[in-house]
Structure formats: structure tokens, C-alpha cells
C-alpha positions as CSV (number, residue, x, y, z in Angstrom):
1,X,40.7,34.8,59.5
2,X,39.4,32.0,61.3
3,X,38.5,32.1,65.0
4,X,37.5,29.3,67.7
5,X,35.0,30.5,70.1
6,X,34.5,28.0,73.0
7,X,31.4,28.8,74.7
8,X,28.7,26.2,76.5
9,X,25.8,28.7,76.1
10,X,24.3,27.9,72.8
11,X,22.8,31.4,72.1
12,X,25.5,33.5,72.7
13,X,27.9,30.8,70.6
14,X,25.7,31.1,68.0
15,X,25.7,35.0,68.2
16,X,29.1,35.5,68.6
17,X,29.9,33.4,65.2
18,X,27.0,35.0,63.6
19,X,28.4,38.1,64.8
20,X,31.7,37.7,64.0
21,X,30.7,36.2,60.4
22,X,29.0,39.6,59.6
23,X,32.4,41.5,60.1
24,X,34.0,39.3,57.8
25,X,35.7,36.6,60.2
26,X,35.0,32.8,60.3
27,X,34.4,31.1,63.5
28,X,34.0,27.5,64.6
29,X,32.2,27.1,67.9
30,X,32.5,24.5,70.7
31,X,31.4,24.4,73.9
32,X,33.3,21.9,76.0
33,X,37.5,22.0,76.7
34,X,37.3,19.0,75.7
35,X,36.2,19.5,72.1
36,X,38.4,22.8,72.1
37,X,41.9,20.8,72.9
38,X,40.6,18.5,69.6
39,X,39.8,21.4,67.5
40,X,43.2,23.2,68.2
41,X,45.0,19.9,66.8
42,X,43.4,19.2,63.9
43,X,42.6,23.4,62.7
44,X,44.6,26.1,62.6
45,X,43.1,29.1,64.4
46,X,44.2,32.9,64.6
47,X,42.1,33.9,67.6
48,X,40.4,31.7,70.6
49,X,37.8,33.3,72.2
50,X,37.3,31.3,75.2
51,X,34.8,31.2,78.3
52,X,36.1,30.6,81.6
53,X,33.1,28.2,83.4
54,X,32.7,25.2,81.0
55,X,31.3,22.4,82.2
56,X,33.9,20.1,81.9
57,X,36.4,22.8,84.0
58,X,37.9,25.9,83.6
59,X,38.9,27.8,80.7
60,X,41.9,29.0,82.3
61,X,43.2,25.1,82.2
62,X,43.6,25.4,78.7
63,X,44.6,28.8,78.7
64,X,47.7,27.4,81.0
65,X,48.3,24.2,78.9
66,X,48.4,26.2,75.7
67,X,50.9,28.9,77.2
68,X,53.0,25.7,78.9
69,X,53.4,24.2,75.5
70,X,54.5,27.5,73.9
71,X,51.8,28.3,72.0
72,X,51.5,32.1,71.4
73,X,47.7,32.2,69.6
74,X,45.6,35.0,70.7
75,X,43.7,34.0,73.6
76,X,40.3,36.4,74.7
77,X,38.5,35.6,77.7
78,X,34.8,35.6,77.9
79,X,33.4,35.1,81.0
80,X,30.9,36.2,83.6
81,X,33.1,36.6,86.5
82,X,34.2,40.3,86.2
83,X,35.7,40.7,89.3
84,X,39.2,42.9,89.3
85,X,41.0,39.6,90.9
86,X,39.5,37.7,88.0
87,X,40.4,39.7,85.4
88,X,43.9,39.5,87.0
89,X,43.9,36.2,87.2
90,X,42.6,35.6,83.5
91,X,46.2,38.1,82.4
92,X,48.2,36.7,84.7
93,X,47.4,33.3,83.5
94,X,48.5,34.4,80.0
95,X,45.3,35.9,78.3
96,X,46.0,38.4,75.6
97,X,42.5,40.2,76.8
98,X,39.1,39.9,78.9
99,X,35.4,40.6,77.8
100,X,32.9,39.9,81.0
101,X,29.4,39.4,80.1
102,X,27.0,40.7,79.2
103,X,29.1,42.9,76.6
104,X,27.1,44.5,72.9
105,X,29.0,43.1,70.0
106,X,28.3,46.0,68.0
107,X,30.6,47.9,70.0
């Protein structure tokens, strides 16, 4: 299964790719919305792990674009914004799940 990791923190991004790789997944990582849009145009992914706060905008923008285009691609929001209202906003925008940072990859 091929996943797209959209995360601007290189340490976290690399850790996710390694951890998911050890679990049998293939993960491609990008750090901006622009790179995520390009990756989604040229490759098929089974899941997107999407940071909300990115250097060139909000991951919620990409989520809204994908849902408006009819994409049913599973999207997990990954963010330090973990207030209940933030979770509700992300899920209402069409995310399939929401994971707050920090988290334990082993669990």
C-alpha cells in the first residue's frame, strides 16, 4: 500500500516513512501543498497523511479541493492543533480521521 505523507517537519516526515516502511507500507513524503498536489496528479496513493499547518497554506485547503473534486481517497489529518473545535472542523471538512501531535507511532 502506497501512502503520501504531507509534513513539513523533516524529522517527523522521515520517522513516519521509516516506521510505516517497517510495517510494510511504501510512503512518499512531501513538505508543501504544492508538492502534494503534484504528487497526487502523478501517482496513485491509497491514503494521505496530511499536516494541517504547512509553509504554503493549510492542509484543509487540499482536503477541501480533493473532496470538491469527488475524491474518496482516505485522508488522515496530522496536526498539533488538537482542540475539539479543530478536530470537528477537520472531520467536517471531509477527513477520515484526525491525529494530534505528538503521538506514538508504536501504538
